[in-house]
Every structure is written in C-alpha cells, then in structure tokens.
C-alpha positions as CSV (number, residue, x, y, z in Angstrom):
1,M,0.0,0.0,0.0
2,K,2.9,2.4,0.8
3,T,4.4,1.6,-2.6
4,Q,1.1,2.5,-4.3
5,H,0.8,5.8,-2.5
6,K,4.4,6.6,-3.4
7,Q,3.8,5.8,-7.0
8,Q,0.6,8.0,-7.0
9,L,2.6,10.9,-5.5
10,M,5.4,10.5,-8.1
11,N,2.8,10.5,-10.9
12,R,1.1,13.6,-9.4
13,Q,4.4,15.4,-9.2
14,Q,5.1,14.6,-12.8
15,R,1.8,16.0,-13.9
16,Y,2.4,19.2,-11.9
17,S,5.8,19.6,-13.5
18,I,4.2,19.3,-16.9
19,T,1.6,21.9,-16.0
20,R,4.3,24.4,-14.8
21,Y,6.0,24.2,-18.1
22,S,2.7,24.9,-19.9
23,T,1.7,28.4,-20.9
24,M,-1.4,30.1,-19.6
25,K,-2.9,30.1,-23.1
26,Y,-2.5,26.3,-23.4
27,R,-4.0,25.7,-20.0
28,T,-7.0,27.9,-20.8
29,R,-7.5,26.1,-24.1
30,R,-7.4,22.7,-22.4
31,M,-9.9,23.8,-19.8
32,L,-12.3,25.1,-22.4
33,S,-12.0,21.8,-24.4
34,F,-12.7,19.8,-21.3
35,L,-15.8,21.8,-20.5
36,L,-17.1,21.5,-24.0
37,L,-16.6,17.7,-24.0
38,A,-18.2,17.4,-20.6
39,A,-21.2,19.4,-21.8
40,C,-21.6,17.3,-24.9
41,F,-21.3,13.8,-23.5
42,F,-22.3,14.0,-19.8
43,P,-25.7,15.1,-18.8
44,A,-26.3,17.2,-15.7
45,G,-26.9,15.2,-12.6
46,L,-24.9,12.0,-13.6
47,Y,-22.4,12.5,-10.8
48,A,-21.0,9.0,-10.9
49,Q,-20.1,9.4,-14.5
50,K,-18.5,12.7,-13.9
51,D,-16.4,11.4,-11.1
52,T,-15.3,8.4,-13.0
53,T,-14.4,10.4,-16.1
54,A,-12.4,12.9,-14.1
55,K,-10.4,10.1,-12.5
56,K,-9.6,8.6,-15.9
57,K,-8.8,12.0,-17.4
58,T,-6.2,12.6,-14.6
59,T,-4.6,9.3,-15.3
60,T,-4.3,9.7,-19.0
61,I,-2.6,13.0,-18.8
62,D,0.6,11.1,-18.1
63,I,0.8,10.0,-21.8
64,T,1.6,13.4,-23.2
65,S,3.8,12.1,-26.0
66,S,1.2,9.9,-27.7
67,Y,-2.0,12.0,-27.0
68,K,-1.9,15.3,-28.8
69,P,-4.8,17.9,-28.9
70,V,-4.7,17.7,-32.7
71,L,-6.2,14.2,-32.5
72,R,-9.6,15.7,-31.8
73,N,-9.9,16.6,-35.5
74,A,-8.2,13.5,-36.8
75,V,-9.8,10.8,-38.8
76,K,-9.6,7.7,-36.6
77,I,-10.5,4.4,-38.2
78,N,-8.8,2.4,-35.6
79,F,-9.0,-1.1,-37.0
80,S,-7.9,-3.4,-34.2
81,A,-8.4,-7.1,-33.6
82,S,-10.8,-6.5,-30.7
83,H,-12.8,-4.0,-32.6
84,L,-13.2,-6.3,-35.6
85,A,-14.4,-9.1,-33.3
86,A,-17.0,-6.8,-31.7
87,D,-18.1,-5.3,-35.0
88,T,-21.7,-6.1,-35.8
89,T,-21.7,-4.3,-39.1
90,V,-20.8,-7.4,-41.2
91,P,-23.7,-9.7,-40.2
92,A,-26.1,-6.8,-40.1
93,L,-25.3,-6.0,-43.7
94,T,-25.7,-9.6,-44.7
95,Y,-29.1,-9.9,-43.1
96,T,-30.7,-6.6,-42.3
97,I,-33.7,-7.1,-40.2
98,P,-36.2,-4.3,-39.6
99,A,-38.3,-4.9,-36.5
100,Q,-41.6,-6.6,-36.8
101,N,-43.4,-3.5,-35.6
102,L,-42.1,-0.9,-33.1
103,F,-38.9,0.9,-32.2
104,Y,-36.3,-0.1,-34.7
105,A,-36.3,3.4,-36.0
106,Y,-35.3,5.0,-32.7
107,Q,-32.3,2.9,-32.1
108,P,-28.9,4.4,-33.0
109,V,-28.3,4.0,-36.7
110,P,-25.2,1.8,-37.1
111,L,-23.4,3.9,-39.7
112,R,-19.9,3.5,-38.2
113,P,-17.6,1.0,-39.9
114,L,-16.6,-0.5,-36.6
115,A,-18.3,-1.0,-33.2
116,L,-16.9,1.5,-30.6
117,E,-15.8,0.3,-27.2
118,Q,-16.9,2.1,-24.1
119,D,-14.3,3.4,-21.6
120,T,-15.8,1.1,-19.0
121,N,-17.9,-2.0,-19.1
122,L,-20.9,-0.2,-17.8
123,N,-23.2,2.4,-19.2
124,L,-22.4,5.2,-16.8
125,G,-25.1,7.4,-18.4
126,I,-27.9,5.6,-16.5
127,R,-28.9,7.0,-13.2
128,N,-32.5,6.4,-12.4
129,Y,-35.5,6.6,-14.8
130,V,-38.8,5.0,-15.5
131,K,-40.4,5.3,-18.9
132,V,-44.0,4.0,-19.5
133,G,-46.3,4.2,-22.4
134,Y,-49.2,2.6,-24.3
135,G,-50.2,2.4,-27.9
136,N,-52.6,1.0,-30.4
137,F,-52.4,-2.8,-31.1
138,S,-52.8,-3.2,-27.3
139,T,-49.2,-2.2,-26.7
140,P,-48.0,-1.7,-23.2
141,Y,-44.4,-0.4,-22.8
142,V,-42.2,-0.2,-19.7
143,D,-38.5,0.8,-19.7
144,A,-36.5,1.5,-16.5
145,G,-32.9,1.9,-15.4
146,F,-31.3,2.3,-12.1
147,S,-27.7,3.0,-11.1
148,F,-26.0,2.5,-7.7
149,G,-22.6,3.4,-6.4
150,D,-20.3,6.4,-6.6
151,G,-18.4,5.4,-9.7
152,K,-15.1,5.5,-7.8
153,K,-15.1,2.2,-6.0
154,F,-18.3,0.5,-7.1
155,L,-20.9,1.0,-9.7
156,A,-23.9,-1.1,-10.7
157,N,-26.7,-0.8,-13.3
158,V,-30.0,-2.5,-13.4
159,Y,-32.1,-2.3,-16.6
160,A,-35.5,-3.7,-17.5
161,N,-37.6,-3.4,-20.7
162,Y,-40.9,-5.0,-21.6
163,I,-43.2,-4.6,-24.6
164,S,-46.0,-6.6,-26.1
165,S,-48.4,-6.1,-29.0
166,K,-51.3,-7.8,-30.8
167,G,-51.6,-7.3,-34.6
168,K,-54.6,-7.3,-36.8
169,L,-53.8,-10.6,-38.4
170,L,-54.4,-14.0,-36.7
171,Y,-51.6,-14.7,-34.2
172,Q,-49.7,-11.6,-35.3
173,D,-48.7,-11.1,-31.6
174,Y,-45.4,-10.8,-29.8
175,S,-43.8,-9.9,-26.5
176,R,-40.3,-9.1,-25.4
177,L,-38.7,-8.9,-21.9
178,H,-35.2,-7.9,-21.2
179,V,-33.6,-7.6,-17.7
180,K,-29.9,-6.9,-17.2
181,A,-27.8,-6.2,-14.1
182,A,-24.2,-5.3,-14.4
183,G,-21.6,-4.1,-11.8
184,S,-18.0,-3.1,-11.6
185,Y,-15.6,-2.9,-8.6
186,F,-12.7,-0.6,-9.1
187,L,-9.3,-1.5,-7.7
188,P,-6.3,0.8,-7.8
189,K,-5.2,-0.6,-11.2
190,N,-8.0,-2.9,-12.3
191,E,-11.8,-3.1,-12.9
192,V,-13.5,-6.3,-11.9
193,Y,-16.9,-6.6,-13.7
194,A,-19.8,-9.0,-14.0
195,S,-23.3,-9.0,-15.5
196,V,-26.4,-11.1,-15.6
197,D,-28.6,-10.9,-18.8
198,I,-32.1,-12.4,-19.1
199,R,-34.2,-12.2,-22.3
200,M,-37.6,-13.7,-23.2
201,H,-39.1,-13.4,-26.6
202,E,-42.5,-14.8,-27.8
203,N,-43.9,-14.6,-31.3
204,F,-46.1,-16.8,-33.5
205,L,-45.8,-18.5,-36.9
206,Y,-48.7,-16.6,-38.5
207,G,-47.3,-16.6,-42.0
208,Y,-49.6,-19.2,-43.5
209,D,-52.9,-19.4,-45.5
210,T,-55.5,-19.3,-42.8
211,A,-58.2,-20.5,-45.3
212,L,-56.3,-23.8,-45.9
213,Y,-54.8,-24.5,-42.5
214,K,-56.3,-24.4,-39.0
215,Y,-53.9,-24.1,-36.1
216,T,-54.3,-23.4,-32.5
217,R,-52.3,-20.8,-30.7
218,K,-50.2,-23.5,-29.1
219,D,-49.4,-25.0,-32.5
220,V,-47.7,-21.9,-33.8
221,R,-46.1,-20.5,-30.7
222,Q,-42.5,-19.6,-30.7
223,Q,-40.9,-18.8,-27.3
224,F,-37.2,-18.3,-26.6
225,Q,-35.5,-17.8,-23.2
226,D,-31.9,-16.6,-23.0
227,F,-29.9,-16.5,-19.8
228,A,-26.3,-15.2,-19.8
229,V,-23.6,-14.5,-17.2
230,K,-20.4,-12.7,-17.9
231,A,-17.4,-11.9,-15.7
232,G,-14.0,-10.4,-16.3
233,I,-11.2,-8.2,-15.2
234,R,-9.3,-5.5,-17.0
235,N,-6.5,-3.1,-16.1
236,T,-7.4,0.6,-16.0
237,I,-3.7,1.7,-15.6
238,T,-0.9,0.3,-17.7
239,G,1.7,-1.2,-15.4
240,E,5.5,-0.8,-15.5
241,Y,5.8,-3.5,-18.1
242,G,3.4,-1.8,-20.5
243,I,0.9,-4.8,-20.6
244,N,-2.8,-4.4,-21.0
245,Y,-5.2,-7.3,-20.5
246,N,-9.0,-8.0,-20.4
247,P,-9.8,-11.7,-19.9
248,S,-13.5,-12.5,-19.7
249,L,-15.8,-15.5,-19.5
250,L,-19.4,-15.6,-20.9
251,V,-21.7,-18.5,-20.2
252,S,-25.2,-18.6,-21.7
253,N,-28.2,-21.0,-21.8
254,F,-30.7,-20.7,-24.6
255,T,-34.0,-22.7,-24.7
256,N,-37.3,-22.7,-26.6
257,V,-40.8,-23.9,-26.1
258,N,-40.0,-27.3,-27.6
259,K,-37.4,-27.9,-24.9
260,L,-34.5,-27.3,-27.2
261,V,-31.4,-26.5,-25.1
262,E,-28.3,-24.7,-26.3
263,T,-25.5,-24.1,-23.8
264,S,-22.4,-21.9,-24.7
265,A,-19.3,-20.8,-23.1
266,L,-17.0,-18.1,-24.5
267,L,-13.5,-17.5,-23.0
268,S,-11.6,-14.6,-24.3
269,V,-8.1,-13.6,-23.2
270,P,-6.7,-10.5,-25.0
271,V,-3.3,-9.2,-24.0
272,E,-1.2,-6.4,-25.6
273,K,2.2,-4.9,-24.9
274,Q,3.6,-1.7,-26.3
275,F,7.2,-1.5,-27.4
276,G,8.5,2.1,-27.6
277,E,6.3,4.7,-29.2
278,V,5.2,3.0,-32.4
279,F,5.1,-0.8,-31.9
280,T,2.4,-2.9,-30.1
281,F,2.2,-6.6,-29.9
282,K,-1.3,-8.1,-29.4
283,V,-2.5,-11.6,-28.9
284,E,-6.0,-12.9,-28.1
285,G,-7.0,-16.5,-27.3
286,R,-10.6,-17.5,-27.8
287,A,-12.5,-20.7,-26.9
288,D,-16.1,-20.7,-28.1
289,I,-17.9,-23.9,-27.0
290,T,-21.5,-24.8,-27.7
291,A,-23.6,-27.9,-26.9
292,Y,-27.0,-28.3,-28.7
293,S,-29.7,-30.8,-28.1
294,T,-33.5,-31.3,-28.9
295,K,-35.9,-33.4,-26.9
296,D,-39.5,-33.0,-28.1
297,V,-38.6,-32.4,-31.7
298,F,-38.1,-35.3,-34.1
299,P,-35.4,-36.2,-34.9
300,N,-33.7,-35.9,-31.6
301,V,-30.4,-34.1,-32.2
302,K,-27.3,-33.8,-30.1
303,L,-24.3,-32.0,-31.4
304,N,-21.3,-29.8,-30.4
305,N,-20.1,-26.7,-32.1
306,N,-16.7,-25.5,-31.0
307,V,-14.3,-22.9,-32.4
308,F,-10.8,-22.2,-31.0
309,S,-8.5,-19.5,-32.2
310,V,-5.3,-17.6,-31.3
311,A,-4.8,-14.2,-32.9
312,P,-1.2,-12.8,-32.7
313,A,-0.6,-9.4,-34.3
314,L,1.9,-6.7,-34.6
315,L,0.7,-3.0,-34.8
316,F,2.9,-0.2,-36.2
317,S,1.2,3.1,-35.4
318,T,2.2,6.8,-35.9
319,P,0.0,9.9,-36.1
320,R,-0.3,9.5,-39.9
321,L,0.2,5.7,-40.5
322,S,-1.1,2.6,-38.9
323,I,-0.3,-1.0,-40.1
324,H,-1.7,-4.1,-38.4
325,G,-0.3,-7.5,-39.4
326,G,-1.4,-10.8,-38.1
327,L,-2.6,-14.3,-38.8
328,V,-5.4,-16.2,-36.9
329,P,-4.9,-20.0,-36.7
330,T,-8.4,-21.3,-36.1
331,W,-9.9,-24.7,-35.3
332,N,-13.5,-24.8,-36.6
333,N,-15.0,-28.0,-35.2
334,G,-11.6,-29.7,-35.6
335,K,-10.9,-28.4,-39.1
336,F,-7.8,-26.1,-39.1
337,V,-7.8,-22.9,-41.2
338,W,-5.6,-19.9,-41.4
339,L,-7.4,-16.6,-41.3
340,P,-5.8,-13.3,-42.5
341,N,-5.8,-10.3,-40.2
342,V,-4.0,-7.5,-42.1
343,Y,-5.1,-3.9,-42.5
344,A,-3.8,-0.4,-42.6
345,E,-4.8,3.2,-42.6
346,A,-3.0,6.3,-43.8
347,Q,-4.0,9.9,-42.9
348,I,-3.3,12.8,-45.2
349,A,-4.1,16.4,-45.6
350,D,-3.6,17.4,-42.0
351,N,-5.8,14.6,-40.6
352,V,-8.7,15.4,-42.8
353,F,-8.7,12.4,-45.1
354,A,-7.7,8.8,-44.4
355,F,-7.3,5.8,-46.7
356,Q,-7.9,2.3,-45.4
357,A,-7.4,-1.2,-46.8
358,G,-7.4,-4.6,-45.4
359,W,-7.5,-8.4,-45.8
360,I,-9.3,-10.0,-42.9
361,G,-11.1,-13.2,-42.1
362,R,-13.3,-14.6,-39.4
363,I,-15.5,-17.6,-38.4
364,T,-19.1,-16.7,-37.7
365,K,-20.8,-19.3,-35.5
366,N,-24.3,-20.3,-36.7
367,T,-25.8,-21.5,-33.5
368,Y,-29.6,-21.7,-33.2
369,R,-29.4,-18.8,-30.8
370,N,-27.7,-16.6,-33.3
371,L,-29.8,-17.7,-36.3
372,S,-33.2,-17.2,-34.5
373,A,-32.1,-13.7,-33.5
374,I,-31.9,-13.0,-37.2
375,N,-35.1,-14.9,-38.2
376,P,-37.5,-15.6,-35.3
377,Y,-39.6,-17.8,-37.5
378,L,-36.9,-20.4,-37.9
379,K,-37.5,-24.2,-37.4
380,T,-35.2,-26.1,-35.1
381,V,-32.0,-27.1,-36.9
382,T,-30.5,-30.6,-37.3
383,A,-26.9,-29.3,-38.1
384,Q,-24.7,-26.3,-37.4
385,L,-22.2,-25.3,-40.0
386,N,-20.2,-22.2,-39.2
387,T,-19.5,-19.6,-41.9
388,K,-16.0,-18.7,-43.0
389,E,-15.6,-15.1,-44.2
390,V,-12.6,-13.6,-46.0
391,E,-12.8,-10.0,-47.1
392,Y,-10.6,-7.7,-49.2
393,Y,-11.6,-4.0,-48.7
394,G,-10.6,-0.5,-49.3
395,G,-12.1,2.9,-48.4
396,I,-11.8,6.5,-47.4
397,K,-13.0,8.5,-44.5
398,A,-13.1,12.2,-44.2
399,T,-13.7,14.9,-41.6
400,L,-14.6,18.2,-43.2
401,G,-14.8,21.2,-40.9
402,K,-16.1,20.7,-37.4
403,H,-19.4,19.0,-38.1
404,F,-19.4,17.0,-41.4
405,N,-18.1,13.4,-41.7
406,F,-18.0,11.1,-44.7
407,N,-17.2,7.4,-45.0
408,A,-17.0,5.1,-48.0
409,K,-16.0,1.5,-48.2
410,A,-16.0,-1.3,-50.9
411,G,-15.1,-4.9,-50.3
412,L,-15.2,-8.3,-51.8
413,V,-16.3,-11.0,-49.3
414,T,-16.0,-14.7,-49.9
415,Y,-18.2,-17.0,-47.8
416,T,-18.0,-20.7,-47.1
417,N,-21.2,-22.2,-45.7
418,L,-23.3,-19.1,-45.6
419,P,-26.8,-19.8,-44.3
420,F,-29.7,-18.7,-46.5
421,F,-33.3,-18.7,-45.1
422,I,-36.0,-20.3,-47.2
423,N,-39.6,-21.1,-46.5
424,D,-40.4,-24.7,-45.7
425,T,-42.3,-25.3,-49.0
426,A,-42.7,-29.0,-48.3
427,T,-45.3,-28.1,-45.7
428,D,-47.4,-24.9,-45.2
429,G,-44.4,-22.5,-45.7
430,K,-44.9,-20.7,-42.4
431,A,-41.5,-21.7,-40.9
432,F,-38.0,-21.2,-42.4
433,V,-35.3,-23.7,-42.8
434,I,-31.5,-23.2,-43.5
435,S,-29.9,-23.8,-46.8
436,N,-26.1,-23.6,-46.4
437,E,-24.3,-22.3,-49.5
438,T,-20.9,-23.8,-49.9
439,G,-19.4,-20.9,-51.8
440,V,-20.6,-17.4,-52.5
441,R,-19.1,-14.0,-53.2
442,N,-20.5,-10.6,-52.2
443,L,-19.4,-7.3,-53.7
444,R,-20.4,-4.9,-50.9
445,V,-20.3,-1.1,-51.2
446,H,-21.2,1.1,-48.3
447,G,-21.2,4.9,-47.8
448,D,-22.5,7.2,-45.1
449,V,-22.5,10.9,-44.3
450,S,-23.3,12.7,-41.1
451,Y,-23.7,16.3,-39.8
452,I,-23.4,16.7,-36.1
453,Q,-23.6,19.9,-34.1
454,Q,-22.8,18.9,-30.6
455,D,-25.9,17.6,-28.9
456,K,-28.3,20.2,-30.6
457,F,-28.7,18.7,-34.1
458,S,-27.6,15.6,-36.0
459,V,-28.5,14.0,-39.3
460,T,-27.1,10.8,-40.6
461,A,-27.6,8.8,-43.8
462,G,-26.2,5.5,-45.1
463,L,-26.5,3.5,-48.3
464,T,-25.4,-0.1,-48.7
465,F,-25.3,-2.4,-51.8
466,N,-24.8,-6.2,-51.8
467,G,-24.2,-8.2,-54.9
468,Y,-24.2,-12.0,-54.3
469,T,-22.7,-14.2,-57.1
470,G,-21.1,-17.6,-57.6
471,M,-23.7,-19.7,-55.7
472,K,-23.2,-23.4,-56.2
473,R,-26.1,-25.0,-54.2
474,N,-28.7,-22.2,-54.4
475,A,-30.0,-20.5,-57.5
476,K,-30.3,-17.2,-55.6
477,A,-29.2,-15.6,-52.4
478,W,-32.5,-16.3,-50.7
479,N,-33.9,-13.5,-48.5
480,T,-30.8,-11.3,-48.6
481,I,-31.2,-7.6,-49.3
482,P,-29.5,-6.1,-52.3
483,M,-29.9,-2.5,-51.3
484,E,-30.5,-0.7,-48.0
485,F,-30.9,2.9,-47.0
486,T,-31.0,4.3,-43.4
487,S,-31.3,7.9,-42.2
488,A,-32.0,9.5,-38.9
489,L,-32.6,13.1,-37.6
490,R,-32.4,14.4,-34.1
491,W,-33.1,18.1,-33.4
492,W,-33.5,20.1,-30.2
493,A,-35.8,22.6,-32.0
494,F,-36.4,24.4,-28.7
495,K,-34.9,24.2,-25.3
496,Q,-37.3,21.6,-24.1
497,V,-38.5,20.0,-27.3
498,L,-36.7,17.1,-29.1
499,L,-37.8,16.2,-32.7
500,K,-37.0,12.8,-34.2
501,A,-37.4,11.3,-37.6
502,D,-36.1,8.1,-39.2
503,F,-36.4,6.6,-42.6
504,Y,-35.6,3.1,-43.7
505,A,-35.9,1.5,-47.2
506,F,-34.6,-1.7,-48.8
507,G,-34.7,-3.3,-52.2
508,G,-36.5,-6.5,-52.8
509,G,-34.6,-9.8,-52.8
510,H,-35.5,-13.3,-53.9
511,Y,-37.4,-15.9,-52.0
512,L,-38.3,-19.5,-52.8
513,D,-42.0,-20.2,-53.3
514,K,-44.0,-23.4,-53.5
515,G,-42.9,-25.6,-56.4
516,N,-39.3,-24.3,-56.0
517,V,-40.2,-21.2,-58.0
518,S,-38.0,-18.1,-57.5
519,R,-39.8,-14.9,-56.8
520,V,-38.9,-11.3,-55.9
521,F,-40.4,-9.8,-52.8
522,A,-41.5,-6.1,-53.1
523,P,-39.2,-3.3,-51.8
524,G,-40.1,-1.9,-48.4
525,S,-39.9,1.5,-46.7
526,D,-40.7,2.8,-43.3
527,F,-40.9,6.4,-42.1
528,S,-41.3,7.2,-38.4
529,A,-41.3,10.4,-36.3
530,G,-41.4,11.4,-32.7
531,I,-41.4,14.2,-30.2
532,E,-40.3,14.5,-26.6
533,F,-41.3,17.4,-24.4
534,R,-39.4,18.0,-21.2
535,I,-42.0,19.3,-18.7
536,S,-39.4,19.7,-16.0
537,R,-36.1,18.3,-15.0
538,M,-37.8,15.1,-13.7
539,F,-40.8,14.7,-16.1
540,A,-41.0,14.4,-19.8
541,A,-43.8,13.4,-22.2
542,W,-43.1,11.5,-25.5
543,L,-44.9,10.3,-28.6
544,D,-43.7,8.0,-31.3
545,V,-45.5,7.5,-34.6
546,N,-44.1,4.5,-36.5
547,N,-44.7,3.5,-40.1
548,I,-46.5,6.8,-40.9
549,F,-47.4,5.8,-44.4
550,N,-48.9,2.5,-43.3
551,T,-46.7,0.4,-45.7
552,K,-47.4,-3.3,-45.3
553,Y,-44.1,-4.6,-46.5
554,Q,-42.6,-8.1,-45.9
555,R,-39.1,-8.6,-44.8
556,W,-39.7,-12.4,-44.6
557,H,-42.0,-14.0,-47.1
558,N,-45.6,-14.4,-45.7
559,Y,-44.9,-12.1,-42.7
560,E,-46.5,-8.8,-43.1
561,V,-45.3,-6.1,-40.6
562,Y,-47.5,-3.8,-38.6
563,G,-49.0,-0.8,-40.3
564,L,-49.3,2.7,-38.7
565,N,-48.8,2.5,-35.0
566,L,-48.6,5.1,-32.2
567,L,-47.0,4.9,-28.8
568,G,-46.9,7.6,-26.2
569,G,-46.3,8.0,-22.5
570,V,-44.2,9.7,-19.8
571,R,-40.7,9.5,-18.5
572,V,-39.6,10.2,-14.9
573,S,-35.9,10.8,-14.1
574,F,-34.5,11.0,-10.6
C-alpha cells in the first residue's frame, strides 16, 4: 500500500511539473476543451459518471507524448483485432432485419464502420429513470434503469424493458422482456466486472394461409429464453511492463418452447504490450464452445459446435500511418484454417482524409441462438455449419470542418457455408429452414454521411449495396437484401422539445415459393417520427409515430409487418 501511495505521489508530481512548463494560453485552451466535452457527453446530474471520467482523465494526462490535442480533429479508423471481433456491421449488412413492428427506428443508426468500445464495461449514463407508455395494437411499454454506487469504488446498473403487442392478423402477436444487471468494482489498477442478462421473446408463426390451415395458438407458438452470465477483469492503468489485459468468460443457456437446449461458453483472453512509441504486440486466445440438443422435436439431435483461435498481431502506429499485421490460426469443429488479419490506414491532408485497406477473415458461429435472432420464424435445426468469411476491402474516411463526416468502403467478401433462409415449402411454408451455401461472393459497397452539431442537431444517412454471385447449391441468395438505406434526424428545436425522424428503405430480394419457384419480394420502406417534451427536470412526455405511411411490406415472405402504430407516455428521471 505504501508503494502504491508513493507511485501515485510521483505521478502527481510529474503532472504538476508538466503543467508548470505549460503556458497560460495552453491551460486555458485545455480547460475550455474539457468543459465542451463534458457538456456534450455527460448530462447534468450524472455525478457518478463525472467522477469516473475525471479520474480517468487525470490518469491519461501522463501519456503526453502519444496523445496530442490535434487528434480531436483526426480521422480515426482504428482497425484493431478487438474492434473487428466486436463489429456487428458485417452480419447486419448480410441480413438486415427491420423490426416486426415498433422501435427499430429509434435505435442508434449503425453507420460507423466498426463498433466503438466504451471506456468502461458499464453504461455510466444511466442514473434512475422509469419510462412507461401505451399504444394501439394493445401495446404496453415499460422501460426502466437504475444506477448504484459512486463510480469510484463501485458502480452497478439495473435495466429492464418490456413490450408486447397484438396485430390485426391472426396470431400476429409478440412480446419481449429484457432484464440486465451489471456491476463493476474498481481496484487501484483494475476493474472487476460482472453481469447477468435475461431475455424472453415470444412470437407466433402466423405466415400461412388461414383458409387452408387451421392451427391453435399453441401449434404456432415460438418462445425463446436466453440466460447469460459474464465476468472479467481489465487493467485501468498500464503497469510498468506496459501490458494491458482484459480476460472474460461468458456462459449462456438458450432454450425454446420445444425444450431445445443450447449451452455456450466463450472464454476470451486478449493481451497487448507496447514497445516504444510505435510498436504494439497483441494476442488474443478464444475458446467458443456450444452444446446443442433437442428433446420434443423429431429427430432428436445432439451436437457440439466448437471454435478455438489464437490471434497474434503486430501493430505499427504513428499519427499518420497505422499498419496491423497478423494471422489467426483457427480450429472450426476440428478443421484447421488460417485466417488473415491484415489492414492499414494512412492519414493525409492534415488529418482530414484517411485511406484504409485490409485483408481480414473470421469464423461466424451459426448457433440456433444466433440464427433465431436474425429470423425468429426459424425451425429447429439438425446441423450447425459455421461460416468462414474472407474480405478484401478499401475505403476512405473524411472529416470536413467541425461537423461534417463522410465514409465510403468497398469490399469483396467470400463466404463458405453461408446460411440462407428459405420457406419450408414442403409443408405450409410458415417456418423457415436453413440452406447452407458452400461458396458465394459478395461485392459490398457502403457509404454514409453525417452532420453533427454537438448535442443540438444531428442528421445521418447511409447506403449499402450487396451483390451476391457464384452460388453453387442455391439459385439465388434467398432472403438477402441487395440495397438498404437508413437515415436519422435528431433536433432540439427548442430548449425543451426534441424532434426525431427516421427513414428506412430496402430493395426486394429473392425468395423460394412453392414448387421451387424463384420470386422477388417487393421493396419496403418505413418512415417514423417522434417528439419528446421536457416538462421539468424530472418529467417528460413523449410520442412515437411509426410507419407513418402505413406500408405493409414483408421482410420475410408471408410475414407482413404492422402498419401505422402510435405509442406515447411519460418518462420520470430522478
């Protein structure tokens, strides 16, 4: 303990020495920048978040040589092994799923090329709130979040969300329940974290000809339960050896109404060490183990789906150039493959433009849990073949002025065992089965633009094209989307009034109809808008109007979405 206090005093003295050598103009500029960042990203009253951020800000001042104020305007693409693993853009672009009815429009539009990691493992923005509402289609809605702890030694979040609805069509009903509790305990140099996540989802297989088939509610019921526990530890301060680590273990249990059981365990051990100013060595070991079995479904199936990998890489990084080189030896159910992990970025024009290119690969596990999250009308599967993806890509990213951002990327992706969803035409066609394509290529082009003025106004738009060719087992890339457009607007028109608008559109893909006939489903579009009025610091009223033009499009063949729906209520923050 005395050694820790001594080290803290030495660090504090170093920071004070740096400050004394700074000019008054530089200190003033830094203070104004800090206040602006605090005003943009941390709402008033979230004291735990402020305290935690302040602590981390004091710590990072030590790295004066690698963190320059000019980086605020730099184009940061930051392709790293951990970011690529956490990126959800690739599967989302393969199977873009608009929600069956409500709320998809008001989620953050995933226009960034890579998923961003939080500074901590918790959402420090939650303090305490309760949001309730009700809408047509008999739709109750409850959303609540509570936060405990001071953010210095301990912090815990509890989150709960429930929504259900009854459509106009027979059995066009659904319900969703999500409860999550997460906590972190902060040691002098480490954060120990854990979470418990519970999800329940119920929907019905209503996509059939009701004049030909008569089913009871029990016959077409789909119900999923998902229970997951995660724990890990990560360093918050880099030690004297320059090593950073974040090992974690995730255990989940997924079941359905037919007593299907799928148990998974994911062990991830990422470690990195910096050598000098420009070189960093990274390595991540992963063990992803799944056991799957069915009981009340014929035929009874028991299988294992295991993927093991080790990902060493060397990163060369300067303010203008970053090169990441690595290979990922992977064992996919006992079959050994080498996966590339090479990419680079180069910044030019005073950190306004950046060019990027890469050659990367990954194994996507096709568990029943993952597949049913994409298509909730899926039949139980009798086999699990994971997808191997290898992508060559290039692109540019630009930051123009203080508010405008642009991103463009083109890539050629080769898939092995890519799952396509097709209607079970041998029966009534209401459920979907998997047709694995042994080889397919996808020429994918994506671009997005955004204009963001702090927290007052933001508008984003993104366009994606997918071109699937080279199929061997399937005539078409069934139920994939060739074109997708997303856009979102957020505007504090007045001090207490927030206006929201979202638009989504997609081009029609191919589906397989009875008699093995290829057909094209119609394009779809969905426009939604909303308003939130802050009555006081504690109370707010809100109204969401979804699918304003009442378009009855089908993302999955035979499954018409809800039309115009409204949902409104109040929110209490404390």
